[in-house]
N, C-alpha and C positions, 0 to 999 in steps of 0.2 A: 512486679517485675522481678525476675531472678537473674542473678549473674553468678558465674563461676569460671574458674580458670586456674592456670598454673604459670609460674614464672621461675626460671632458674637464675639464681643470684650468685655472684662470684665472691662468696664469703661463707664461712662455716655457720651452722645454725646459731651458735652462741652469739656471734657478731651480728647476725641478722636480727636475732631476738632483742639484743641491746638497742639496736637502731630503731626497731619498730616500736619500742617502748620509750623512745626519747622524744619528748614533745617539740624540741627545737628542730630535730630532723623531720618529724611529721609535718610541722608547719611549713618548712621549706619545700617539701615534696607535694603537698596537697594543692592541686591547682585552685587558684583564687583565694587561698587562705590568707586572711588578714589578721587573724588572732587565734591562738590556741593557748588558753590560760588554764593552769591547774585549778580544779574546783573540788578538791578532796582526793582521796586515794584512788588512783586509776580513773579519774573523772576529769573532764576538761570542758570549759566553755569555748565554743567555736564561733567564729564569724568568717563567712566565705562570700565571695562575690563571683557569680558565674551565670551563664545563661544558656538557653537552648533556643535555637532559631532566633526570632526577633524578641523573645522574652528573656530579659536578664534582670538581675537584682541581687540584693544582699540577703543573706540568710543568717540567722543567729540561732544557736542551739547548743547541744551537748554531745559529747562523745564519751562513752564508757568502755573500758577494757575490763573484761570479767573472765572468770573461770580460767585463770592463767595456769598453764602447766609448762613452766620454763624448761628448756627452750623449744617446746614442741607445739603448743597450741594455745589459742585463746578465743574468746567470743568478743564481739564488738556490738555495741548498740549505739545508734545515733538518732537524733531528731533535730529538725531545724524548721524554722518558719520565717517567712518574709512576705513582702508585698506580692511577689509572683505565686505564692502558694506555700505548701509544706512538703517535707520529706521525712519519712520515718523508716528506719532500716535496722536490720540486724544481720550479723554475719559470723563466720568462723574462719580462722586462719590456722593452717597447719604447716609446720616446717619439718622437712625430711632431709637428712644428710645424704649427699650424693658426691662422695669423695671429698674434695676441698670446697665443694659448692653446696648450695641449699636449694632444694625444690620447695617453693612456697605454693601451697594450694589455698585458694580462697573460694568461698561460696557465700552468697547472701541474697537477701531479698529486701526490696524497698517498696514503700507505698508513696505515691506522689499525688498531690491534690491541689486544687485551686487553679489559677490561670495557667500555670506551667503544665498542668495535665492536658490542657486544650491542644497542645502541639501534637499530641498523638503518641501512642505507645511505642511505635517504631522509632520515632525521632528521639524519644526519651532514652530508649535502650541504646541507640547508637551514641548518644551524648554520654551516657553512663560508661559505656565501653571505652570511649575516648578519654574520659577523666581517669579511669582505672589505668589505661595504658600510659598516660602522662605521669600519673603518680609513680608507677613502677619504673618508668624511665628515669625520673628524677631520683627515686630511691636507690636504684642501682648505681647511679652516678655518685650519690652521697656515700654509699658503701665503698666505692672505689677510692674516695678521698680518705676514708678511715684506715685503709690498709697501707 
């Protein structure tokens, strides 16, 4: 499954960069996040609880932020597993100044397996898009609190 898109955020790239690298803000914004604990430089242990269709559950895994080029781009790598299955993904985030705003472009791909994969590719993609939209809605609200 591949996802990509863009969102305009009401803050300059430096402020967006600081927020997207703040584990407290990330934990608040990530739907279903129960825990986001540091596990080394730019690496975190993650616990989330979410579901797709009738299949829901907890996932435990890791998130790594790599190849950082502040305040312009970074790569992300994540993996998680739980009773409903597993998710492995990687992505890239790019920030571009647009006046006093930031255009954030993201792209990534994920592999899903186990029971959760039984709900079908279309439902998984729809759920992933919903999670991304919820994240950026919450992230935008957090940025507004910071200004």
